ZAMARGU-4260 file (C-alpha; in steps of 0.2 Angstrom, whole numbers, plus 5000, padded with zeros to 4 digits):
<rodrens>
0) 5016/5092/5527 | 5004/5088/5516 | 4991/5076/5523 | 4985/5076/5541 | 4969/5066/5547
5) 4961/5078/5559 | 4952/5066/5571 | 4935/5060/5572 | 4921/5062/5584 | 4908/5049/5586
10) 4891/5047/5592 | 4894/5039/5608 | 4883/5038/5621 | 4877/5055/5628 | 4892/5062/5617
15) 4890/5071/5599 | 4896/5067/5582 | 4899/5086/5578 | 4912/5083/5560 | 4916/5072/5548
20) 4934/5067/5545 | 4944/5075/5532 | 4964/5078/5526 | 4969/5095/5534 | 4983/5106/5530
25) 4998/5111/5540 | 4991/5127/5547 | 4975/5122/5551 | 4983/5108/5562 | 4992/5122/5571
30) 4976/5133/5573 | 4968/5114/5584 | 4968/5116/5601 | 4982/5108/5609 | 4973/5094/5615
35) 4966/5089/5596 | 4984/5092/5590 | 4991/5078/5604 | 4976/5067/5598 | 4982/5068/5581
40) 5000/5066/5585 | 4997/5050/5598 | 4987/5042/5584 | 5000/5043/5570 | 5015/5032/5565
45) 5030/5033/5569 | 5037/5044/5553 | 5020/5055/5552 | 5022/5058/5572 | 5039/5064/5568
50) 5034/5076/5552 | 5020/5082/5567 | 5029/5087/5578 | 5042/5095/5570 | 5028/5105/5559
55) 5018/5108/5574 | 5020/5128/5582 | 5025/5120/5600 | 5034/5105/5595 | 5043/5105/5613
60) 5027/5105/5621 | 5017/5091/5613 | 5036/5082/5614 | 5035/5084/5632 | 5018/5077/5633
65) 5020/5061/5624 | 5021/5043/5636 | 5039/5038/5638 | 5036/5023/5630 | 5028/5029/5612
70) 5042/5042/5612 | 5056/5028/5614 | 5047/5017/5601 | 5043/5032/5590 | 5066/5036/5588
75) 5069/5017/5585 | 5058/5017/5572 | 5064/5033/5565 | 5080/5037/5554 | 5095/5046/5563
80) 5093/5061/5555 | 5075/5062/5562 | 5080/5058/5576 | 5095/5070/5579 | 5079/5085/5574
85) 5069/5079/5588 | 5084/5078/5602 | 5084/5096/5607 | 5063/5091/5609 | 5068/5080/5623
90) 5064/5081/5643 | 5079/5075/5654 | 5064/5062/5663 | 5060/5055/5642 | 5081/5053/5639
95) 5084/5045/5655 | 5068/5034/5652 | 5077/5030/5635 | 5093/5024/5642 | 5082/5013/5655
100) 5074/5006/5640 | 5088/5001/5629 | 5103/5001/5640 | 5099/4985/5649 | 5098/4965/5645
105) 5090/4959/5659 | 5100/4965/5672 | 5116/4970/5664 | 5120/4988/5657 | 5122/4991/5639
110) 5138/5002/5639 | 5141/5004/5622 | 5122/5008/5620 | 5122/5021/5630 | 5137/5030/5621
115) 5125/5029/5606 | 5112/5041/5616 | 5126/5051/5623 | 5133/5055/5607 | 5115/5059/5600
120) 5111/5072/5614 | 5129/5080/5610 | 5123/5084/5592 | 5111/5097/5603 | 5116/5116/5607
125) 5126/5117/5624 | 5109/5124/5634 | 5101/5107/5630 | 5114/5098/5632 | 5118/5105/5651
130) 5101/5105/5655 | 5097/5087/5651 | 5113/5081/5660 | 5110/5091/5674 | 5091/5085/5675
135) 5092/5067/5671 | 5094/5051/5684 | 5112/5059/5692 | 5115/5041/5697 | 5114/5033/5679
140) 5125/5047/5671 | 5140/5041/5686 | 5137/5024/5678 | 5139/5030/5661 | 5157/5037/5664
145) 5162/5024/5676 | 5160/5013/5663 | 5169/5023/5651 | 5186/5032/5659 | 5196/5029/5673
150) 5199/5049/5683 | 5218/5046/5686 | 5219/5063/5696 | 5210/5080/5700 | 5211/5097/5707
155) 5219/5093/5724 | 5236/5090/5715 | 5234/5110/5711 | 5248/5117/5722 | 5256/5133/5714
160) 5250/5145/5699 | 5262/5132/5686 | 5252/5115/5690 | 5236/5127/5690 | 5239/5131/5673
165) 5244/5113/5669 | 5227/5107/5677 | 5216/5117/5667 | 5222/5109/5651 | 5215/5094/5658
170) 5196/5101/5660 | 5197/5109/5674 | 5209/5100/5683 | 5207/5084/5681 | 5218/5071/5673
175) 5203/5055/5662 | 5210/5039/5654 | 5198/5035/5640 | 5200/5017/5632 | 5198/5022/5614
180) 5199/5038/5603 | 5178/5037/5604 | 5176/5039/5620 | 5192/5052/5621 | 5182/5062/5607
185) 5165/5060/5615 | 5168/5062/5631 | 5181/5078/5631 | 5167/5087/5621 | 5157/5082/5635
190) 5168/5089/5650 | 5171/5105/5639 | 5153/5110/5638 | 5150/5106/5657 | 5164/5115/5664
195) 5160/5130/5652 | 5141/5132/5657 | 5143/5127/5674 | 5158/5123/5681 | 5153/5117/5700
200) 5142/5104/5693 | 5155/5098/5682 | 5166/5096/5697 | 5152/5090/5708 | 5151/5074/5695
205) 5170/5069/5694 | 5171/5070/5712 | 5155/5058/5713 | 5162/5046/5700 | 5178/5045/5706
210) 5169/5043/5724 | 5157/5029/5720 | 5164/5011/5719 | 5158/5002/5701 | 5150/4987/5710
215) 5138/4998/5721 | 5135/5013/5710 | 5127/4997/5695 | 5118/4991/5708 | 5110/5007/5715
220) 5106/5012/5698 | 5098/4996/5692 | 5087/4996/5708 | 5082/5016/5704 | 5080/5009/5685
225) 5067/4995/5691 | 5057/5008/5702 | 5055/5020/5686 | 5049/5003/5675 | 5035/5001/5689
230) 5030/5020/5686 | 5031/5017/5667 | 5018/5002/5669 | 5035/4991/5667 | 5036/4976/5680
235) 5048/4965/5685 | 5050/4950/5676 | 5043/4937/5689 | 5029/4949/5690 | 5024/4950/5673
240) 5024/4929/5671 | 5009/4932/5684 | 4997/4936/5667 | 5000/4916/5662 | 4993/4910/5681
245) 4976/4898/5678 | 4959/4910/5681 | 4945/4898/5678 | 4934/4903/5665 | 4919/4895/5672
250) 4918/4905/5689 | 4925/4922/5682 | 4914/4937/5688 | 4922/4954/5684 | 4926/4969/5697
255) 4909/4977/5704 | 4919/4992/5701 | 4936/4994/5695 | 4948/5005/5700 | 4956/5018/5687
260) 4972/5014/5681 | 4983/5032/5676 | 5001/5038/5676 | 4997/5051/5692 | 5004/5065/5679
265) 4989/5075/5671 | 4999/5082/5658 | 5007/5066/5651 | 4996/5059/5638 | 4989/5040/5640
270) 4998/5028/5629 | 4995/5024/5612 | 5010/5013/5607 | 5001/4995/5609 | 4986/5002/5594
275) 5000/5008/5583 | 5012/4992/5584 | 4994/4979/5580 | 4977/4980/5580 | 4963/4971/5589
280) 4952/4960/5580 | 4934/4952/5578 | 4920/4957/5591 | 4938/4966/5603 | 4939/4978/5588
285) 4921/4981/5589 | 4919/4984/5606 | 4935/4995/5607 | 4928/5006/5590 | 4917/5014/5604
290) 4932/5022/5611 | 4944/5017/5624 | 4946/5031/5639 | 4961/5037/5644 | 4962/5026/5659
295) 4958/5011/5647 | 4973/5016/5639 | 4984/5015/5652 | 4978/4998/5658 | 4979/4990/5642
300) 4995/4998/5641 | 5001/4990/5658 | 4996/4975/5650 | 5004/4973/5635 | 5021/4978/5644
305) 5018/4965/5655 | 5016/4954/5640 | 5033/4959/5630 | 5042/4957/5647 | 5036/4940/5651
310) 5037/4935/5631 | 5056/4941/5633 | 5053/4953/5616 | 5067/4967/5612 | 5056/4982/5614
315) 5066/4991/5599 | 5060/4978/5587 | 5042/4980/5579 | 5039/4964/5572 | 5043/4954/5587
320) 5032/4968/5599 | 5018/4966/5584 | 5018/4946/5585 | 5015/4948/5605 | 5003/4961/5607
325) 4993/4953/5590 | 4995/4938/5603 | 4986/4949/5617 | 4974/4955/5606 | 4967/4936/5602
330) 4966/4933/5618 | 4958/4947/5625 | 4946/4943/5613 | 4945/4926/5614 | 4938/4931/5631
335) 4925/4942/5626 | 4919/4929/5614 | 4916/4917/5627 | 4910/4929/5641 | 4898/4938/5628
340) 4895/4928/5612 | 4892/4942/5597 | 4885/4955/5609 | 4895/4971/5605 | 4886/4980/5621
345) 4890/4968/5634 | 4908/4966/5628 | 4910/4986/5631 | 4899/4984/5647 | 4913/4970/5652
350) 4927/4978/5647 | 4921/4993/5658 | 4920/4982/5673 | 4933/4967/5670 | 4951/4971/5674
355) 4961/4969/5654 | 4972/4956/5664 | 4960/4945/5669 | 4952/4944/5652 | 4968/4940/5647
360) 4970/4926/5656 | 4953/4921/5653 | 4959/4920/5635 | 4975/4911/5640 | 4966/4896/5651
365) 4954/4892/5637 | 4969/4886/5628 | 4977/4879/5642 | 4960/4869/5644 | 4965/4862/5625
370) 4982/4860/5629 | 4979/4850/5644 | 4967/4838/5634 | 4982/4836/5620 | 4995/4831/5634
375) 4983/4815/5637 | 4981/4813/5618 | 5001/4814/5617 | 5001/4798/5631 | 4989/4787/5626
380) 4991/4772/5617 | 4986/4779/5601 | 4998/4792/5601 | 5009/4784/5589 | 4996/4779/5576
385) 4989/4797/5575 | 4990/4802/5556 | 5003/4815/5550 | 4989/4830/5553 | 4983/4826/5569
390) 5002/4824/5576 | 5004/4841/5572 | 4990/4846/5579 | 4996/4840/5595 | 5011/4848/5592
395) 5004/4864/5593 | 4993/4862/5606 | 5008/4856/5616 | 5018/4870/5608 | 5030/4880/5622
400) 5028/4891/5631 | 5010/4894/5623 | 4996/4881/5615 | 4997/4886/5594 | 4982/4880/5582
405) 4988/4868/5567 | 4980/4876/5552 | 4980/4862/5542 | 4966/4857/5553 | 4954/4869/5546
410) 4962/4871/5530 | 4971/4852/5524 | 4988/4855/5515 | 4994/4870/5527 | 5005/4863/5538
415) 5008/4881/5548 | 5003/4884/5567 | 4996/4901/5574 | 4989/4908/5588 | 4972/4906/5594
420) 4963/4921/5586 | 4944/4917/5592 | 4929/4906/5600 | 4930/4898/5582 | 4945/4893/5584
425) 4945/4885/5600 | 4929/4876/5595 | 4938/4868/5579 | 4952/4862/5590 | 4942/4856/5604
430) 4930/4845/5591 | 4946/4837/5585 | 4951/4832/5603 | 4935/4825/5604 | 4938/4813/5590
435) 4952/4809/5597 | 4949/4806/5612 | 4935/4793/5604 | 4947/4786/5595 | 4957/4781/5609
440) 4941/4774/5619 | 4939/4764/5602 | 4955/4757/5599 | 4958/4757/5620 | 4942/4751/5626
445) 4932/4744/5614 | 4939/4735/5598 | 4942/4716/5601 | 4961/4718/5599 | 4975/4726/5606
450) 4986/4739/5597 | 5003/4731/5592 | 5019/4738/5602 | 5028/4752/5592 | 5043/4742/5590
455) 5032/4728/5583 | 5043/4717/5569 | 5041/4722/5553 | 5052/4713/5542 | 5045/4705/5526
460) 5031/4718/5526 | 5024/4734/5517 | 5023/4747/5525 | 5042/4741/5533 | 5041/4750/5550
465) 5026/4755/5564 | 5031/4772/5562 | 5022/4772/5545 | 5006/4765/5553 | 4990/4772/5558
470) 4974/4772/5564 | 4965/4770/5549 | 4977/4755/5543 | 4977/4746/5558 | 4959/4748/5556
475) 4956/4740/5538 | 4969/4728/5540 | 4958/4721/5553 | 4941/4722/5544 | 4951/4714/5528
480) 4955/4700/5539 | 4936/4699/5543 | 4932/4698/5526 | 4942/4687/5522 | 4936/4674/5536
485) 4949/4677/5546 | 4949/4685/5565 | 4946/4704/5566 | 4964/4709/5570 | 4978/4718/5564
490) 4989/4704/5556 | 4997/4707/5541 | 4987/4701/5524 | 4997/4687/5513 | 4999/4699/5496
495) 4991/4682/5487 | 4975/4687/5498 | 4973/4704/5488 | 4966/4698/5474 | 4951/4689/5484
500) 4949/4705/5497 | 4947/4717/5481 | 4933/4706/5474 | 4925/4704/5490 | 4923/4724/5494
505) 4921/4731/5475 | 4911/4732/5461 | 4912/4740/5447 | 4929/4749/5453 | 4921/4756/5466
510) 4917/4751/5486 | 4901/4741/5487 | 4889/4754/5494 | 4881/4741/5507 | 4896/4736/5514
515) 4902/4754/5518 | 4884/4755/5529 | 4886/4740/5536 | 4903/4744/5543 | 4900/4760/5548
520) 4883/4754/5558 | 4895/4739/5564 | 4907/4750/5572 | 4895/4763/5579 | 4889/4746/5588
525) 4906/4747/5600 | 4907/4767/5601 | 4894/4779/5597 | 4900/4796/5584 | 4914/4786/5575
530) 4905/4786/5558 | 4915/4799/5554 | 4932/4788/5556 | 4926/4775/5549 | 4921/4784/5533
535) 4938/4791/5531 | 4946/4774/5533 | 4933/4766/5521 | 4939/4782/5508 | 4957/4774/5509
540) 4950/4758/5499 | 4937/4768/5489 | 4950/4781/5481 | 4964/4771/5481 | 4961/4752/5480
545) 4944/4747/5473 | 4947/4758/5456 | 4964/4747/5451 | 4962/4733/5439 | 4964/4716/5447
550) 4976/4710/5437 | 4985/4726/5442 | 4987/4724/5460 | 5004/4730/5467 | 5007/4730/5484
555) 5020/4743/5486 | 5008/4755/5481 | 4994/4750/5492 | 4985/4762/5504 | 4977/4758/5521
560) 4984/4739/5524 | 4999/4729/5532 | 5003/4715/5520 | 5016/4700/5521 | 5025/4698/5507
</rodrens>
């Protein structure tokens, strides 16, 4: 081992910074006290954690103090050879937890995955195998056996010495049928070890396996597994989904006293998987830099598990976990910024008094508010005539299961969507919704014309379909009619009138400045705060119509007008 980072102690309130961080050797690592070495192991990524446990003089003791989820994620990420090195250190409870975490899909037991874990265990020395098998969850062991073998007959067939010798060739007097060679070799090896080292337990296991009904044992194991998952902070899916329940941000009040959360076993270190997989940002990161207490780690882990379960994330898939946990941190950060502004000290105090789950729900509820506003815009009469970026923006907010932010809102030309990360993102989306609400009122209540039906006949016109129309085009077409001394309505402009229109709004191939000012003021007379829309619509003429040589006007290439050919 060449590089180990010693943990940093910082001045936090009454605590004092005692030393500077530096790289230490393996010998120095082992000279640290057990709690310090455990802190280093918990903070390491999976590969480094494996190397630390192998290097440690008390690797099994450190391993036993790791929370089950941290251990499981490490084993899922390192290679099979590394897993084989660590299997002898795993406690029976940790082994059961790995089976619980990896061998179930909803309420269905994945027996093939259980075989993989059994194969890993059988690579250990016989003493470790016997100790683990004897002390793991017994009914779970029976379920694995019943999924992969059938006991034909047992010791009751032994009546004389000759039969006894034959029976003993069947491993302790039991004749077993296996569906395939893989299971045959695997379980034969297991039974030989158990019978050799603990024959009474082996007989008890075989008789229990014979006596249990398949359906009864699987249901029983699933219920027990659910209880163990609750002990790890992993609730059932229905309970987990409660984190997405609405919580009014404007009436939220943190608890005066927050109940401490823990596993109830002081020998087990607090989990750190959520911080190893994803990193908080912005105000949340600044608040957590002051340190996260042990009970805070447990609370954050419980929230992380609810997020992972409700999002149906495969806990063995690091990328899926990272995406969901980054989303969780983003919502916590949004809540902190909404309630604390940029005040880090206030955010630290809030984390001490408010439950993380409540803060998560506030951050999520703030995005739900935007989603509800977006749904109103999606159902408005103006919706078919919004331009492509605005349609993409609304679709992002209406995304299922959770609202997303259209990146083109801040960076035109980018069509991706992403999670809301901070309060700035919320303000950005809220401001755009304000503009869309203004346009809805302007076009449905204030301007003196009605929006055309989406199935309006466009034969002989450009654009040729109403799907290519937007609000700017409807407005500019009505404005063109007004300039041409006709009624202010989005009726198609005859192509023969384009030259006259060009001459009335252009000067030296630019839009007449006075015309822009007058038009902006005129539309504002219908509804205030519409300057942005009017100017952006007139920009179409400024950039695409006015610069054209009048002799070269071609209706096929004009934007911002409905033209009748």
